[in-house]
N, C-alpha and C positions, 0 to 999 in steps of 0.2 A: 504494500500500500504506500505509494509515494506521498510524502508529506512535505510541503514547503513550510519550514518553521516560521514562527512569529518574527516579523521584521518590524523595525521601528523607523518609519520614514521621517517623522518629525518628533522632536522632543515634546513631552507633555509638560504642562505647567505644574508647579508644585502642588496645587490644589485645584479642585474643580471636578466637573463631570465629563465623561466620555459617552458618546452615542455609539452603541454597538449594534452591528448587524451580523446575523449568522444565517446561512442558507444551506439548503440541501437541494441539489438538482439531480434528477435521474433522466438520462437520455433514453430514447425509445429502443434503439438497437445497438449492438456492439459495433456496427459500422459507423455509428455516430460518435463513438468514444474518441478516436484520434483527433477529429476536427474539434470537438468540444475541448479536449485537453490542450491542443495548440492555441485555441482562442483564449482559454483560461490563462495560459502563460503570457499572452499579450496584455490581458487585463492586470495580471500580477505585476508585470513590468510597469504599467501605468500607475498602479497604486503606490509603488515604491517611491514615486516622486510627486504624488498628489498633494496639493495644499490641504492641510487640515487632517491628514491621515496620521493617526497615532500608532497604528499597528495593523498587521494582517497576517493570515495564515491560510493555507489551502490543503485539503486532503483529497486525493484522487483514489477511487476504488474502481479501476477500469473494468475488472472482471464482473463487477456488480452493476456497472454503468452509472455509478454514483459519484458525485463531486460535492464536497462541502467547502464553504468559504466562511471566514470569520474575520471581521475587521472592526476597528474602533476609530472614531472620528471626533474632532473637536465639537462638531454639531451636526444636526440633521441636514442643515444646509450644505455643509462641506461634503457629506456623503452624496447628496443629490446632485451637487455640482459635478462630482466625479462621475456619477452614473450618466449624466447628460453629455459628458465630454468624450470625444473620440479618443481611442478606439472603443471604449466600453459601450457607448451608445449603439454603435453599429454591430458590436458583438451580440448584445442583447436582442436586437432586432433580427439579426441573421440566424441566431440559434433557436429562436422561438419554436419553429416547426419541428425541431429535433427533441423537444422536451416531452417527456412522459409526465413528470410531476416536478413541481417546484414549491418549496416551502421557505419562506423568509420570516424572520422574527427580529424584533428590535427592542432594545432596552437601554437604560442608562446605568452607569456604574461610576463610582469615584475613580479618578485617574490612578489613585494609589492601588486599585484593584486590577490594573493591567499587568501582564497580559491575561486575558480570559482563558480559562482552561477549556480544552476540547470537551471534557466531560460536561461542564456547565453548558457550553454551546449546544451540544447534541441533546441534552436534557430539554433545553428551551425549544429546539427545533421540533422534537417529538411532541412536546406539549402543544405547540402551535399547530402541528399536523392533526392532532386529535381535535382541536377546536375547529379546524377547517372541515373536518369530516362530520361534525355534528350539526 
């Protein structure tokens, strides 16, 4: 299971809140995995220099057709600005047809709580998926 470890593109302030996003994407077929993975790497490169990014990590489970992302931002606006900027914007649009499922969840934490553990992120993703199904 390839994991890109937590990177810290921008320093966090000594105090304050971080806006966190965790996601789980499942592609429809194994044929979609290489393309999704390559596009994920382009988004990964972008986040490493994104204004307002406090940290990010990625887990790829190619045999399961599943990808997880985890990132922390100085604000919701900083995350949304990143999502609207190329190449991320085009990646989201271009990969939409390959998605079987997508679950995203958001929350805030004190910056002292970074980096977020993958256990916590996956717990929140599972909780969000359960809410989406009910």
